[in-house]
C-alpha positions as a printed Julia matrix, in Angstrom:
341×3 Matrix{Float64}:
  13.46  -17.64   -1.04
  13.81  -14.18    0.19
  11.32  -13.37    2.85
   8.81  -10.16    2.08
   7.11   -9.55    4.87
   3.71   -7.9     4.28
   1.65   -5.16    6.47
  -1.8    -4.84    6.3
  -2.12   -2.73    3.13
   0.67   -5.35    1.44
   3.36   -3.12    1.89
   6.79   -4.44    2.17
   9.69   -3.97    4.53
  12.21   -2.97    2.67
  13.68    0.21    3.86
  15.62    0.95    7.19
  16.29    4.55    8.4
  18.68    4.39   11.18
  19.4     6.75   12.97
  22.9     6.57   14.84
  22.23    9.74   16.54
  19.97   12.74   18.12
  22.37   15.4    17.99
  22.73   17.68   15.54
  25.56   20.82   15.08
  21.99   22.38   13.45
  19.06   24.07   14.77
  16.8    24.25   11.96
  13.45   26.52   12.31
  11.44   23.2    10.68
  13.47   20.71   12.83
  14.45   21.61   15.95
  13.38   25.42   16.43
  13.57   25.52   20.11
  16.52   26.69   22.19
  16.16   23.91   24.02
  16.51   19.66   24.39
  15.98   17.11   25.88
  18.57   14.44   24.4
  18.64   10.81   24.71
  20.86    8.95   27.65
  23.9     7.87   26.56
  23.78    4.9    28.03
  21.31    3.62   25.93
  22.62    4.83   22.35
  23.34    0.93   20.82
  26.74    0.36   20.51
  27.96   -0.41   16.57
  27.83   -4.13   17.38
  24.32   -3.83   18.35
  23.57   -1.68   15.91
  25.03   -4.87   13.23
  22.89   -7.14   14.3
  19.7    -5.64   14.79
  20.08   -4.58   10.99
  21.51   -8.41   10.52
  17.81   -8.9    11.87
  15.74   -6.77    9.25
  18.36   -8.14    6.28
  17.22  -11.41    7.27
  13.06   -9.97    6.83
  13.68   -8.49    3.29
  15.28   -4.88    4.33
  17.68   -4.57    1.21
  18.36   -0.45    1.66
  19.47    1.4     4.49
  20.02    5.12    5.08
  21.85    6.66    8.1
  20.97    9.82    9.53
  20.27   11.1    12.38
  20.43   13.8    14.31
  23.1    14.71   11.77
  25.31   11.36   11.04
  28.56   12.75   11.08
  28.58   13.57   14.86
  28.3     9.85   15.62
  31.81    9.32   16.28
  33.82    6.63   13.81
  31.39    6.45   11.58
  33.03    5.36    8.3
  33.91    2.3    10.1
  30.05    1.45   11.09
  29.94    2.31    7.48
  32.29   -0.81    6.41
  30.91   -2.91    7.91
  27.16   -2.34    6.88
  28.93   -2.23    3.44
  30.73   -5.79    3.52
  26.62   -7.27    4.1
  25.31   -8.3     0.49
  21.78   -8.45    1.08
  22.09   -4.32    1.65
  21.66   -3.8    -2.25
  21.27    0.35   -1.16
  23.43    1.5     1.87
  22.75    5.18    1.92
  22.95    8.69    4.18
  21.67   12.1     4.49
  23.7    15.04    6.32
  23.43   18.62    6.5
  26.92   18.43    5.02
  29.02   21.05    7.67
  31.16   18.0     8.91
  31.08   16.58    5.19
  34.18   17.65    3.97
  36.85   15.94    5.94
  34.81   12.61    6.02
  33.98   12.48    1.88
  36.6    10.52    1.21
  36.56    8.01    4.52
  33.09    7.59    3.93
  33.69    6.53   -0.31
  36.08    3.87    1.13
  34.5     2.5     3.89
  31.99    1.54    0.44
  28.93    3.9     1.27
  27.07    3.97   -1.68
  25.11    6.97   -2.19
  24.59   10.4    -0.2
  22.23   12.99    0.34
  23.21   16.51    1.71
  19.93   18.34    3.29
  20.16   22.16    1.99
  17.23   24.47    2.05
  19.29   27.91    0.7
  22.31   29.6    -1.0
  21.87   32.64    1.45
  23.94   32.93    4.07
  22.06   35.38    5.86
  19.25   33.35    5.25
  21.12   30.25    6.14
  21.78   31.69    9.62
  18.02   33.02    9.97
  16.91   29.04    8.8
  19.49   27.14   10.74
  21.33   29.75   13.63
  24.81   28.75   12.34
  26.9    30.73    9.84
  28.63   27.52    8.19
  26.93   27.75    4.82
  30.71   28.21    3.82
  30.81   24.3     5.13
  28.04   22.86    3.41
  29.41   24.4     0.0
  33.14   22.6     0.69
  31.43   18.77    1.67
  29.15   19.07   -1.29
  32.47   19.95   -3.89
  34.67   17.35   -2.2
  31.64   14.7    -1.82
  30.02   15.71   -5.84
  32.72   13.47   -7.49
  33.19   10.16   -4.71
  29.51    9.9    -4.84
  27.69   10.31   -8.58
  24.39   11.09   -8.27
  24.46   12.88   -5.29
  20.98   13.97   -3.93
  20.95   17.38   -2.29
  17.35   17.38   -0.51
  15.82   21.21    0.48
  12.48   21.61    2.85
  11.01   24.45    0.81
   8.47   27.27    3.47
   6.8    29.89    1.6
   7.85   32.77    2.24
  11.04   32.18    3.52
  13.34   30.28    0.78
  10.4    29.61   -2.06
  11.85   32.02   -4.66
  15.15   29.81   -4.48
  13.72   26.6    -6.0
  15.74   27.79   -9.5
  18.3    28.45   -8.17
  18.71   25.29   -6.28
  18.45   23.32   -9.09
  21.11   25.54  -11.21
  23.47   25.06   -8.36
  22.88   21.21   -8.31
  23.27   21.8   -12.16
  27.27   22.78  -11.48
  27.6    19.2    -8.8
  25.68   16.29  -11.04
  23.59   16.65   -8.24
  20.04   16.38   -8.13
  17.78   18.32   -6.44
  14.88   17.09   -3.82
  12.26   20.15   -2.77
  10.06   18.51   -0.03
   6.97   20.44    1.06
   7.15   21.65    5.15
   6.19   18.67    6.87
   3.84   18.77   10.62
   5.75   16.31   12.4
   7.54   15.94   15.28
   8.87   19.34   16.67
   7.79   21.4    13.84
   6.61   23.69   16.64
   6.07   26.64   14.11
   4.43   24.62   11.44
   1.17   25.92    9.97
  -0.63   25.25    6.31
  -0.58   29.01    4.76
   3.69   28.2     5.19
   3.54   24.84    2.98
   4.0    25.03   -0.7
   2.68   22.44   -2.82
   3.98   20.49   -5.25
   1.46   21.93   -7.74
   2.79   25.64   -6.69
   6.29   24.52   -7.44
   5.56   23.37  -10.85
   3.97   26.62  -11.76
   7.33   28.6   -10.48
   9.42   26.52  -12.2
   7.41   26.94  -15.19
   7.79   30.37  -15.48
  11.05   29.74  -15.21
  12.1    26.95  -17.35
   9.26   25.97  -19.63
   7.46   22.93  -20.28
   8.49   20.02  -17.39
   8.27   16.57  -18.55
   7.06   14.08  -15.79
   9.96   11.53  -14.9
   8.03    7.75  -15.98
   9.38    5.6   -13.84
   8.15    2.6   -10.89
   9.71    3.17   -7.33
   8.74    3.28   -3.82
  10.45    6.59   -3.99
   8.54    9.64   -2.27
   9.49   12.05   -4.87
   7.9    12.52   -8.61
  10.66   13.3   -10.53
  10.71   16.0   -13.88
  13.41   16.29  -16.62
  14.36   20.61  -17.61
  14.36   20.71  -21.45
  18.58   20.56  -20.98
  18.2    17.13  -19.41
  18.81   17.5   -15.77
  16.17   16.26  -13.55
  14.99   17.32  -10.3
  12.03   15.65   -7.96
   9.16   17.09   -5.15
   8.31   14.72   -2.18
   4.82   16.31   -1.71
   4.44   14.5     1.39
   1.93   17.24    2.94
  -0.75   18.22    0.49
  -0.31   14.5    -1.72
   1.41   11.76    0.55
   2.63    8.79   -0.42
   1.9     6.5     2.45
   0.49    3.39   -0.21
   3.76    2.87   -1.13
   5.41    3.28    1.86
   7.97    0.48    3.01
   9.92    2.56    5.15
  10.67    2.78    9.25
  13.07    4.05   10.93
  14.82    2.39   14.28
  16.48    5.41   16.53
  20.21    5.87   18.08
  19.06    3.92   21.07
  16.92    0.97   19.27
  13.17    2.31   19.29
  11.39    1.19   16.26
   8.63    3.29   14.25
   6.92    2.01   12.0
   5.55    5.48   10.83
   7.14    9.06   10.66
   4.05   10.75   12.38
   3.85    7.72   15.23
   3.26    8.12   18.83
   4.34    4.96   19.56
   7.48    2.73   18.42
   8.32   -0.41   19.79
  11.58   -1.37   21.44
  14.44   -3.41   20.23
  17.31   -2.4    22.35
  15.62   -4.24   25.33
  15.34   -7.7    24.25
  18.83   -7.22   22.7
  20.54   -6.48   25.9
  18.42   -9.12   27.74
  20.16  -11.46   25.55
  16.92  -12.39   23.32
  17.67  -14.48   19.88
  18.17  -13.07   17.15
  14.79  -15.38   15.7
  13.05  -14.03   18.7
  13.88  -10.2    18.17
  12.72  -11.42   14.36
   9.57  -12.54   15.49
   9.01   -9.24   16.87
  10.03   -7.28   13.69
   7.27   -9.33   12.27
   4.27   -9.37   14.44
   4.75   -5.73   14.34
   5.12   -4.71   11.15
   2.28   -7.85    9.71
   0.08   -5.67   12.42
   1.14   -2.19   10.5
  -1.72   -0.21    9.68
   0.22    3.14    9.76
  -0.93    6.02    7.5
   0.07    8.66    9.11
   0.43   11.47    6.8
  -2.89   10.37    4.9
  -4.18   11.13    8.77
  -2.82   14.04    9.11
  -4.07   15.62    5.72
  -7.47   14.0     6.22
  -7.4    15.95    9.51
 -10.14   19.4    10.32
  -7.65   20.79   12.81
  -4.52   20.82   10.69
  -2.38   22.48   13.91
   1.13   21.08   14.76
   1.11   17.38   15.44
   2.7    17.56   19.04
   2.29   20.37   21.76
   5.81   21.57   23.11
   5.19   20.15   26.45
   4.62   16.74   25.58
   7.5    17.31   23.63
   9.77   17.88   26.5
   8.78   14.61   28.11
   9.45   12.25   25.38
  12.54   12.58   22.96
  11.49    9.88   20.73
   8.54   12.18   19.35
  11.33   14.42   17.9
  12.04   14.16   13.57
  15.6    14.47   14.69
  15.69   11.79   17.03
  13.47    9.41   14.3
  15.79   10.66   11.48
  13.16   12.71    9.38
């Protein structure tokens, strides 16, 4: 019988977001807006063998979905080798990765051959000037090349777009039409006040309701897709059958169904994206604790879990940026690019 580990709100531990690096080759305004960052010490970064040992511990406790994240995961050397090792584990029902696409064209084939199941590309604009403004990079063409290379290899490719009012909210339909060309499902994400989003303000959030209103003007009636899922996106179908999603994590959070946790590249485990403190798994691992002892740490923490961070932020009367800059500079673990978004 498979293990079902439940937290205090009867949410199972099913979904592990696994960061393989805190480094990124973009500087997106909603994630890494500051000019300088403190990085995790290189000697603390988990080796592939250590990642495998920790992943096996999570699999034994009921996790069956693993998503590789960063920073930008394709900056991690020999990443397809890790994908191949993880893909060989039958307990992983869904092995996915999120990338910004800059390096995807050169790695797409190797990732597919290694056994990666699914792929998501982050893309917030189709306009080069706007891409430069959002990311401080002129490499939008490389993202397009990556999507073109990956789409035939990963049916059901997803494109994630963070929507910021007054910045890229006029591109919703353009992004859907772009996705159609590659058979990709676009998912729009409300701008979130997590980690290093130091420029966040509520008036820059475009809500799900506002997105639907904007898209209804363009496409007419949008049909909700009825499904039972712990996935964060609410999905809708256009009249031509095209499906897109909206993740309303700021205005209508999905905490009640959240089955995901996050493991940083240096082995800190976070039970919520908004959590201010993590649980050190690297220390016990390198100290030689047995798999059962590490499993006991995970079990105790999850069974005590009461985190509903996004709901708490929604109820907050002072909805300013979550963490002051000086605090972020002292602890890189508080950054969203460190804990995998």
